BASEKOL-166361 format. One record per residue (C-alpha): x, y negated, z negated. Coordinates in steps of 0.05 Angstrom, whole numbers, padded with zeros to 5 digits, always signed. Each point is the difference from the previous one (the first is absolute). Example, Ala and Ser with C-alpha at 12.3 -4.5 7.8 and 13.67 -1.06 7.14 Angstrom:
BEGIN
+00246+00090-00156 +00027-00069+00013 
This chain:
BEGIN
+00761+00496+00130 +00029+00069-00011 -00039+00055-00035 +00041-00011-00061 -00015-00072-00002 -00074+00015+00006 +00002+00049-00057 +00038-00051-00043 -00054-00057+00018 -00057+00051-00014 +00032+00020-00067 +00008-00074-00021 -00071-00017+00019 -00025+00061-00040 +00041-00016-00058 -00024-00075+00003 -00072+00022+00002 +00007+00053-00054 +00032-00049-00049 -00045-00060+00016 -00067+00031+00011 -00043-00055-00028 +00038-00058+00034 -00004+00037+00065 -00072+00021-00004 -00021-00073-00016 +00040-00026+00056 -00036+00049+00047 -00064-00022-00029 +00015-00074+00012 +00016+00013+00073 -00063+00045+00002 -00041-00059-00026 +00022-00049+00051 -00010+00048+00058 -00069+00025-00025 -00028-00070-00007 +00020-00022+00069 -00019+00066+00033 -00067-00001-00033 -00016-00069+00021 +00020+00019+00069 -00042+00063+00002 -00061-00034-00027 +00003-00059+00046 +00009+00045+00062 -00056+00045-00021 -00046-00061-00014 +00014-00031+00068 -00008+00065+00035 -00065+00009-00035 -00023-00069+00020 +00022+00010+00071 -00040+00067+00004 -00059-00035-00031 +00004-00056+00052 +00005+00050+00056 -00059+00039-00026 -00047-00060+00004 +00035-00046+00051 +00025+00055+00046 +00064-00014+00040 -00010-00062+00041 +00057-00040+00034 -00029-00066-00023 -00058-00031-00038 -00038-00063+00013 -00031-00031-00064 -00023-00065-00028 +00054-00036-00041 -00056-00016-00048 -00036+00058-00032 -00065-00034+00007 +00008-00008+00076 -00014+00045+00058 +00024+00017+00071 -00048-00027+00052 -00035+00050+00045 +00021-00036+00063 +00076+00009-00021 -00015+00075-00012 -00024+00005+00071 +00061-00038+00025 +00046+00047-00033 -00037+00062+00024 +00009-00027+00073 +00074-00009-00009 +00037+00050+00043 +00056+00005-00054 -00053+00024-00051 -00015+00075+00003 -00051+00000-00057 -00032-00059-00039 -00038+00025-00063 -00046-00052-00035 -00007+00010-00073 -00040-00033-00057 +00028+00017-00066 -00030-00027-00064 -00014+00018-00074 -00068+00015-00028 -00031+00019-00066 -00042+00060-00005 -00059-00021-00046 -00020+00070-00023 +00073+00016-00023 +00029-00071-00016 +00059+00022+00044 +00038-00044+00049 +00022+00035+00063 +00028-00017+00069 -00048+00000+00056 +00029+00006+00072 -00043-00011+00060 +00031+00027+00067 -00017+00020+00070 +00001+00076+00003 +00022+00003+00072 +00064-00041-00008 +00014+00016-00071 +00002+00073+00012 +00065-00007+00042 +00036-00046-00050 -00028+00018-00069 -00020+00073+00002 +00001+00004-00074 -00058-00045-00007 -00045+00041+00045 -00062+00024-00037 -00027+00070-00004 -00073-00008+00017 -00051+00041-00038 -00051-00029-00049 -00020+00029-00068 -00058+00038+00033 +00050+00038+00046 -00025-00035+00062 +00045-00032+00053 +00010-00076-00004 +00037-00053+00043 +00045-00055-00023 -00043-00048+00040 -00059+00011-00046 -00011-00040-00065 +00044+00029-00049 +00068+00007-00030 +00054+00054-00007 +00038+00008-00067 +00069+00024-00018 +00008+00062-00045 +00023-00042-00058 -00063-00043+00005 -00046+00059+00006 +00032+00030-00063 -00011-00069-00034 -00075+00002+00024 -00002+00072-00026 -00026+00027+00067 +00023+00045+00059 -00029-00017+00067 -00034+00055+00039 +00010+00054-00053 -00022-00022-00070 +00017+00067-00032 -00036-00019-00064 +00024-00072+00000 -00047-00058+00005 -00007-00034+00067 -00004-00073+00013 -00054-00018+00050 +00029-00070+00008 +00043-00054-00027 -00004-00076-00004 +00061-00038+00019 +00002-00072-00023 +00048-00056+00017 -00022-00068-00029 -00071-00012+00023 +00004+00053+00056 -00030+00069-00015 -00004+00066+00042 -00040+00057-00024 +00021+00061+00042 +00008+00076-00004 +00065+00039-00002 +00002+00037+00066 +00064+00039-00007 +00071-00001-00026 +00071-00016+00020 +00038+00066-00005 +00067-00028+00022 +00004-00058-00048 +00049+00003-00057 -00027+00029-00066 +00010-00067-00039 -00036-00045+00050 -00067-00031-00021 -00025-00015+00071 -00062-00006+00041 -00003+00001+00077 -00058-00024+00045 -00009-00022+00069 +00027-00070+00010 -00066-00029+00022 -00036+00020-00064 +00056-00032-00044 -00002-00062+00045 -00076-00006-00006 -00001+00006-00076 +00065-00032-00024 +00028-00037+00061 +00037-00035+00032 -00055-00007+00052 +00044-00037+00049 +00058+00048-00002 +00038+00056-00033 +00047+00005-00057 +00061+00019+00040 +00023+00034+00066 +00049+00059-00005 +00037+00007+00066 +00038+00055+00035 +00043-00023+00056 +00010+00033+00068 +00063+00042+00012 +00060-00041+00013 -00027-00066-00031 +00048-00032-00050 -00043-00013-00062 +00046-00059-00023 -00002-00034+00067 -00077+00011+00007 -00011-00028-00070 +00041-00059+00015 -00037-00015+00063 -00069+00007-00028 +00017-00039-00066 +00012-00059+00040 -00070+00005+00031 -00038+00011-00066 -00037-00054-00042 +00034-00021-00065 -00050+00040-00040 +00024+00067+00029 +00064+00040-00003 +00030+00058+00034 +00046+00047-00042 +00035+00064+00014 -00027+00060-00034 +00065+00008-00039 -00008-00067-00032 -00049+00032-00048 +00053+00045-00028 +00051-00055-00003 -00050-00046-00038 -00009+00055-00052 +00075+00014-00004 +00012-00077-00011 -00050+00000-00055 +00040+00046-00044 +00070-00012+00027 +00024-00051-00048 -00026+00043-00058 +00034+00061+00027 +00065-00037+00010 -00001-00026-00068 -00009+00068-00029 +00056+00027+00042 +00046-00053-00024 -00016+00019-00070 +00014+00072+00017 +00067-00020+00030 +00014-00039-00066 -00014+00067-00038 +00047+00036+00048 +00051-00057-00016 -00007+00014-00076 +00010+00073+00017 +00061-00016+00040 +00026-00039-00061 -00012+00058-00047 +00038+00045+00048 +00057-00053-00004 -00001+00002-00076 -00002+00074-00001 +00058+00008+00050 +00041-00055-00030 -00003+00034-00070 +00013+00067+00031 +00061-00028+00036 +00023-00031-00066 -00009+00062-00039 +00039+00043+00052 +00054-00049+00019 +00055+00041-00033 -00022+00061+00040 -00004-00039+00066 +00069-00026-00014 +00026+00070-00012 -00031+00024+00066 +00032-00060+00033 +00068+00020-00030 -00013+00072+00026 -00010-00026+00072 -00072-00022+00008 +00005-00065+00042 -00038-00064-00020 -00049+00005+00057 -00024+00067-00028 -00008-00027-00068 -00043-00055+00031 -00038+00051+00042 -00012+00044-00060 -00036-00056-00040 -00039-00015+00063 -00020+00072+00010 -00022+00002-00073 -00044-00061+00013 -00028+00033+00059 -00014+00063-00039 -00043-00043-00046 -00035-00033+00058 -00020+00060+00040 -00040+00036-00052 -00027-00068-00025 -00022-00021+00067 -00030+00067+00016 -00040-00003-00067 -00020-00069+00017 -00033+00021+00067 -00039+00055-00038 -00019-00050-00054 -00021-00052+00051 -00044+00048+00037 -00033+00020-00066 -00011-00074-00018 -00029-00014+00067 -00049+00056-00005 -00017-00020-00071 -00010-00074+00016 -00043+00015+00063 -00044+00045-00044 -00007-00047-00058 +00003-00069+00032 -00011+00010+00073 +00050-00025+00052 +00005-00073-00026 +00061+00009-00047 -00042-00040-00051 -00002-00063+00047 -00071+00008+00026 +00016+00007+00073 -00024+00069+00016 -00045+00010-00061 -00051+00040+00035 +00046+00052+00029 +00030+00063-00029 +00048+00019+00056 +00036+00066+00008 +00074-00007-00014 +00043+00033+00056 +00076-00002-00010 +00043-00008+00061 +00074+00019+00012 +00028-00065+00022 -00024-00045-00058 +00020+00053-00052 +00068+00004+00033 +00006-00077-00008 -00016-00001-00072 +00046+00062-00014 +00058-00036+00030 -00019-00064-00038 +00001+00039-00066 +00069+00035+00018 +00025-00069+00024 -00019-00031-00068 +00038+00055-00036 +00061-00009+00041 -00003-00075-00008 +00001+00011-00076 +00059+00047+00004 +00041-00045+00045 +00034-00043-00052 +00015+00054-00050 +00032+00040+00058 +00043-00061+00021 +00023-00006-00073 +00016+00073-00001 +00042-00008+00063 +00042-00059-00026 +00013+00028-00070 +00074+00003-00010 +00019+00071-00015 +00052-00005-00055 -00038-00051-00044 -00062+00039+00010 +00033+00067-00026 +00026-00036-00060 -00055-00050-00019 -00061+00021+00042 -00046-00045+00037 +00025-00071+00019 -00062-00043-00001 +00031-00057+00040 +00018+00005+00073 +00073-00021+00016 +00007-00076+00000 +00021-00001+00072 -00068+00025+00020 -00042-00048-00043 -00019-00069+00023 +00016-00059-00043 -00051-00029-00047 -00002-00064+00040 -00018+00039+00065 -00053+00037-00038 -00030-00064-00023 -00003-00028+00068 -00031+00065+00027 -00053-00002-00055 -00014-00074+00017 -00009+00018+00074 -00046+00059-00017 -00042-00045-00045 -00005-00052+00056 -00018+00052+00050 -00056+00025-00048 -00028-00069-00006 +00005-00015+00074 -00037+00068+00015 -00060-00020-00041 -00010-00061+00046 -00006+00041+00063 -00066+00018+00029 -00031+00070+00007 +00024+00044+00058 -00058+00034+00034 -00042-00018-00061 +00047+00038-00046 +00042-00034-00054 +00065+00032+00023 +00042-00060-00021 -00033+00001-00068 +00017+00073-00012 +00071-00013+00021 +00004-00057-00051 -00026+00047-00054 +00057+00049+00017 +00049-00057-00006 -00025-00023-00067 +00009+00073-00024 +00072-00001+00029 +00012-00063-00037 -00023+00028-00066 +00044+00061+00006 +00058-00040+00023 -00007-00046-00060 +00006+00057-00050 +00077+00001-00002 +00002-00075-00016 -00055+00005-00051 +00034+00060-00032 +00067-00040-00006 -00037-00062-00025 -00040+00035-00056 +00053+00047-00025 +00054-00052+00009 -00040-00046-00045 -00013+00053-00051 +00076+00014-00001 +00010-00071-00031 -00049+00015-00056 +00015+00032-00068 -00028+00069+00007 +00008+00063-00040 +00052+00049+00024 -00046+00050+00034 -00038-00057+00039 +00068-00034+00020 +00025+00068+00025 -00065+00006+00043 +00009-00069+00029 +00076+00015+00015 -00021+00064+00035 -00047-00035+00048 +00047-00057+00015 +00058+00048+00018 -00042+00051+00038 -00065-00038+00025 -00020+00044+00057 -00046+00046-00035 -00031-00056-00039 -00015-00038+00067 -00029+00064+00030 -00045+00010-00059 -00021-00074+00003 -00013+00003+00075 -00050+00055-00009 -00041-00039-00049 +00006-00062+00046 -00030+00035+00059 -00057+00034-00038 -00016-00055-00046 +00000-00051+00057 -00048+00045+00039 -00047+00006-00060 +00002-00075-00015 -00013-00019+00072 -00059+00049+00007 -00027-00022-00065 +00006-00074+00018 -00030+00007+00068 -00057+00044-00022 -00014-00049-00061 +00003-00059+00048 -00050+00032+00047 -00048+00024-00054 -00001-00067-00037 -00012-00035+00068 -00055+00050+00017 -00033-00009-00066 +00000-00076+00004 -00027+00006+00072 -00058+00043-00021 -00018-00054-00050 -00002-00049+00058 -00039+00044+00051 -00050+00031-00047 -00039-00059-00028 -00068+00037+00000 -00020+00051-00052 -00026+00051+00052 +00017+00019+00071 -00031+00044+00053 +00033+00024+00065 -00016+00042+00059 +00059+00022+00041 -00010-00012+00073 -00075-00005-00002 -00044-00063-00011 -00034+00004-00069 -00072+00024+00005 -00049-00052+00019 -00054+00019-00051 +00052-00006-00057 +00022-00069+00024 -00074-00019+00004 -00011+00020-00072 +00057-00046-00021 -00036-00059+00029 -00063+00012-00042 -00012-00048-00059 -00004+00059-00050 +00071+00023+00020 +00045+00008-00061 +00055-00040+00031 +00007-00074-00002 +00051-00003+00057 +00019+00042+00056 +00060-00009+00049 +00003+00039+00063 +00059+00020+00042 +00010+00033+00067 +00062+00031+00029 +00019+00001+00073 +00063+00033+00028 +00041-00039+00047 +00056+00028+00045 +00058-00050+00007 +00051+00050+00019 -00019+00070+00030 +00058+00034-00034 -00016-00028-00066 -00060+00017-00047 -00057-00049+00009 -00006-00065-00041 -00063-00008-00045 -00043-00061+00012 -00037-00014-00066 -00063-00043+00013 -00017-00026-00067 -00051-00047-00032 +00046-00053-00029 +00007-00076-00003 +00040-00025+00056 +00018-00061-00038 +00026+00041-00059 +00024+00070+00023 +00048+00002-00059 -00060+00017-00045 -00005+00071+00030 +00073+00009+00031 +00066+00004-00037 +00042-00045+00044 +00074+00000-00004 +00011-00071+00022 -00033-00062+00025 -00070+00001+00030 -00008-00042+00064 -00065-00030+00025 -00012+00013+00072 -00006-00056+00052 -00070-00020+00016 -00037+00048+00046 +00051+00055-00015 -00019+00069-00033 +00045+00016-00059 +00026+00069-00017 +00044+00020-00061 +00050+00054+00015 +00028+00053-00050 +00072+00003-00018 +00013+00063+00038 -00027-00030+00063 +00045-00060-00009 +00060+00045-00010 -00016+00041+00062 -00015-00057+00049 +00042-00056-00029 -00058-00045-00011 -00003-00064-00042 -00058-00043-00024 -00016-00052+00053 +00010+00044+00058 -00052+00024+00052 -00016+00074+00000 -00036+00035+00059 -00049+00053-00022 -00034+00051+00046 -00070-00013-00026 -00071+00011+00027 +00027+00020+00068 +00045-00062+00010 +00061-00031-00028 -00014-00050-00054 +00049-00054-00026 -00001-00009-00074 +00040-00046-00045 +00040+00035-00054 -00019-00036-00065 +00042+00039-00047 +00031+00066-00024 -00031+00043-00052 +00028+00059-00040 -00029+00068+00020 +00026+00067-00027 -00058+00042+00033 +00016-00008+00073 +00072+00015+00018 -00007-00025+00075 -00035-00064-00014 -00067-00030-00005 -00036-00066+00022 -00055-00031-00040 -00051-00043+00035 -00064-00034-00028 -00063+00035+00015 -00032-00067+00024 +00058-00007+00051 -00009+00070+00025 -00074-00011+00010 +00017-00062+00037 +00044+00040+00047 -00059+00044+00015 +00016+00057-00047 -00047+00039-00044 +00018+00012-00073 -00015+00074-00013 +00023+00006-00072 +00041+00057-00022 +00020-00026-00071 -00036-00033-00056 +00022-00040-00060 -00055-00001-00053 -00011-00046-00060 -00053+00029-00048 -00050-00050-00033 +00018-00014-00073 -00033+00053-00042 -00014+00048+00058 +00069+00032+00006 -00027+00069-00017 -00057-00003+00048 +00047-00025+00056 +00047+00060-00014 -00057+00047+00004 -00024-00030+00067 +00070+00002+00030 +00012+00073-00022 -00068+00022+00029 +00011-00035+00065 +00070+00027+00006 -00022+00073-00011 -00061-00007+00046 +00040-00031+00059 +00067+00034-00011 +00037-00066-00008 +00049-00022-00055 -00025-00042-00059 +00047-00013-00056 +00019-00054-00053 +00060-00043+00009 +00033+00034-00060 -00007+00069+00038 +00031-00029+00061 +00058-00026-00041 +00012+00067-00034 -00005+00038+00065 +00046-00049+00037 +00053+00005-00056 -00005+00076-00004 +00010+00006+00078 +00060-00046-00010 +00028+00044-00055 -00012+00061+00043 +00035-00028+00061 +00064-00014-00044 -00003+00068-00034 +00062+00022+00044 +00039-00060-00022 -00010+00015-00075 +00023+00072+00010 +00061-00028+00037 +00016-00046-00056 -00001+00056-00054 +00042+00044+00046 +00053-00055+00013 +00005-00015-00073 +00010+00075-00018 +00054+00003+00052 +00035-00060-00027 -00001+00025-00072 +00023+00067+00023 +00060-00033+00038 +00018-00036-00062 +00000+00063-00040 +00041+00039+00050 +00051-00056+00006 +00006-00014-00072 +00008+00077-00012 +00055+00002+00053 +00037-00062-00029 +00000+00032-00069 +00025+00067+00029 +00056-00038+00035 +00022-00031-00066 -00007+00065-00041 +00074+00001-00018 -00003-00073-00021 -00062+00013-00041 +00035+00061-00031 +00061-00041-00018 -00043-00054-00033 -00035+00058-00040 +00067+00026-00021 +00020-00070-00023 -00058-00002-00049 -00062-00024+00043 -00060+00045-00020 -00053+00021+00047 -00048-00055-00023 +00051-00054+00019 +00015+00032+00067 -00075+00007+00013 -00012-00074-00015 +00054-00021+00047 -00031+00042+00056 -00070-00024-00012 +00026-00071-00004 +00033+00010+00066 -00063+00029+00032 -00045-00055-00027 +00045-00055+00029 +00004+00033+00069 -00076+00007-00004 -00008-00074-00016 +00047-00018+00058 -00043+00043+00050 -00066-00027-00028 +00021-00072+00003 +00024+00006+00072 -00056+00044+00017 -00051-00050-00028 +00033-00057+00041 -00003+00042+00062 -00070+00024-00014 -00027-00071-00006 +00036-00020+00064 -00027+00060+00037 -00069-00012-00027 +00001-00069+00025 +00019+00023+00069 -00055+00052-00002 -00051-00050-00023 +00021-00061+00043 +00030+00033+00062 -00023+00074+00008 -00072-00008-00018 -00015-00063+00043 +00036+00033+00058 -00026+00071-00005 -00068-00011-00030 -00012-00074+00013 -00016-00016-00072 +00033-00050-00042 -00002-00005-00077 +00040-00035-00056 +00058+00039-00034 -00021+00029-00065 +00051+00033-00041 -00031+00043-00055 +00053-00013-00051 -00030+00037-00058 -00005+00063+00044 +00070-00008+00029 +00033-00014-00066 -00036+00059-00034 +00026+00044+00055 +00069-00028-00008 -00001+00015-00074 -00025+00071+00008 +00053+00011+00054 +00054-00026-00046 -00025+00048-00055 +00000+00058+00049 +00071-00021+00021 +00023+00001-00073 -00032+00068-00006 +00040+00025+00058 +00064-00028-00031 -00016+00036-00065 -00004+00062+00038 +00065-00011+00035 +00031-00018-00069 -00023+00068-00028 +00029+00036+00059 +00066-00037-00007 +00009+00013-00074 -00026+00074+00001 +00069+00032+00008 +00053-00003-00057 +00053-00052+00014 +00056+00054-00006 -00029+00042+00054 -00008-00057+00048 +00072-00023-00012 +00027+00069+00008 -00039+00010+00065 +00033-00064+00025 +00071+00021-00007 
């Protein structure tokens, strides 16, 4: 392009932005919104995973492989530890015992790690203690004692070795179940992260007090130089007993990444939808700009500006919207990421990294990707208006302005369009039948995109149908003129309707999915919370003295049900599966579990297990099959007796009766209690529960509190979708206002002529408001149909494939119809604004300027 052409292009861009400040600014804002949401999600996830990886390396070190029991209650035999240490391919084998204990004098639950100081110093230097007791004397890790992390010392309100006015702790009492260990704090752990509540001791002391006596918790391995970890792991895995598993160290990060991946992808898809609505607003803005300047572009064409340059000019204008919008989106996304991590942690409201508050560090490559995505969305929105500008006939455009219909030779026949729409509909239905790809509902997302395409493509036919039907009715003159205007020049009406289709479909689909999930969660809580009170101790058996009190005759509870949780590793790259050992009637498990289908009785001599819906989805299991569980150091075959609904554990759970678990040789160390108070002793039971919870540092709440907390967490996790719904509706309404204003501007001479013929401003205003209301009704009707369809795909396809949860479809009609009515009134308000703008100038002035 020559310098003169560049100057002309810049002058046109500047004039466009100066005359359409509001439309351009809101188009930039829409692009910025989509970019910021996607970029913020990316930054938060990267920061959370990096924070998790750092925390893992701080405690685990950097081994090449980890040998651990597949059952959290199991252990690695000492003989196998010795065999690994003798393997020439193993440079270092570090035995570790890691457990959770309760500190009686603070009611705090912490991690206790027992290690061998000689080998651990080479692999886990951050866990090496600084020796020195409170009296300033030198101590040894081999002595009876523990070493505390800085965060735990702060929690205990002490500073080892230099009290400096702070109280010192002579000793602590660590408790796990019936085992107790009273021991002094011998030093601190200066290299451990500031947020870790951690105790370290010599592995022999931990083994002596908390076990396992016959082995260790796991072995962390560093291989000799030149040894392939994958090949070595494959060789040794074939030699291991069924209860043990070898995994690469990177599998831990893969596990955590998989935990939140589906949630992240869903939020990113929503961000892309926001970016799509931004692209559509750019489309509406640029189309109206082309329509308003069609005469000027035609004049430039007559003066020698070629069609390709007219097309390029509109694309450059679209890019001029996208560049600042995307840049602002990157800044806004970074700000949102920092704000979310400060207020909510790194879990995005999903509960995956709830304990972390990671540092957000932006990187160039991801920022460039999101910047290009924002610019690409803006260019995509400007593409069709640019093409229309290119094919506009110059002479008619000079005389009559913008031609809203493309030449007939370039338009497909209605019959061909119907066939194409039918094929798109069939493709959307077929995609909903396809399975997930790499555990992601990619086919479902594509089906959603096709549904939106169908809705937008149906706008022309719906416009012709509605306004064609109105044409046959007896209408007043202003209303008949409005109908005729739309029938003769339908493009602007279709653009306005399409904006509402996309935005209202997104809103309806999100409301439907969230309502379906929330209703199902509410009903599920009714099923799984039959008791009035519950107590829970995460990861640590409940105190033995508290359990003993519940057995006494004077206990305020008439019934107590215990549950123990054991974690099983079925796939080293997936999060563990929860084994719930419950006291339930094997002949009537439906009294305690919300089954989704038939409950089968196991053949004689077989142990029955009942699997959750997520486990069924992940492993393709059905009732009646045999499931192999790594349990109690061996592989146990269980009969799948049914599938029950579980919204608490995304990666699956298995329930087994406590009597069957004991028959297999297991010990039920209760971690959860369901409590039924005696009639008339509800207040006494509540006081007892609160006192025990405070004393032991465990959770004790009523079923109503659990329900309220669960639903509040649910609402928090969907806060981003609520914000997106509001933004989408605002974008759709503004698109309607912009398009109506442009349509009215294009007909300014026509409206002035009607005014000269005797139509007053009120009559013309009613015609324009009537036109806007009908367009809004078309957009809302198609948006409602598309929204329900998309909501059904989200509920029945995306949720089962991404989160492994199923739920019935629940359309909140009252909420949806109220939203439609409010949107209709807002659309009529936008039409009234356009009508005031259209009738503001005197008719004589408009007609004179048109000569």
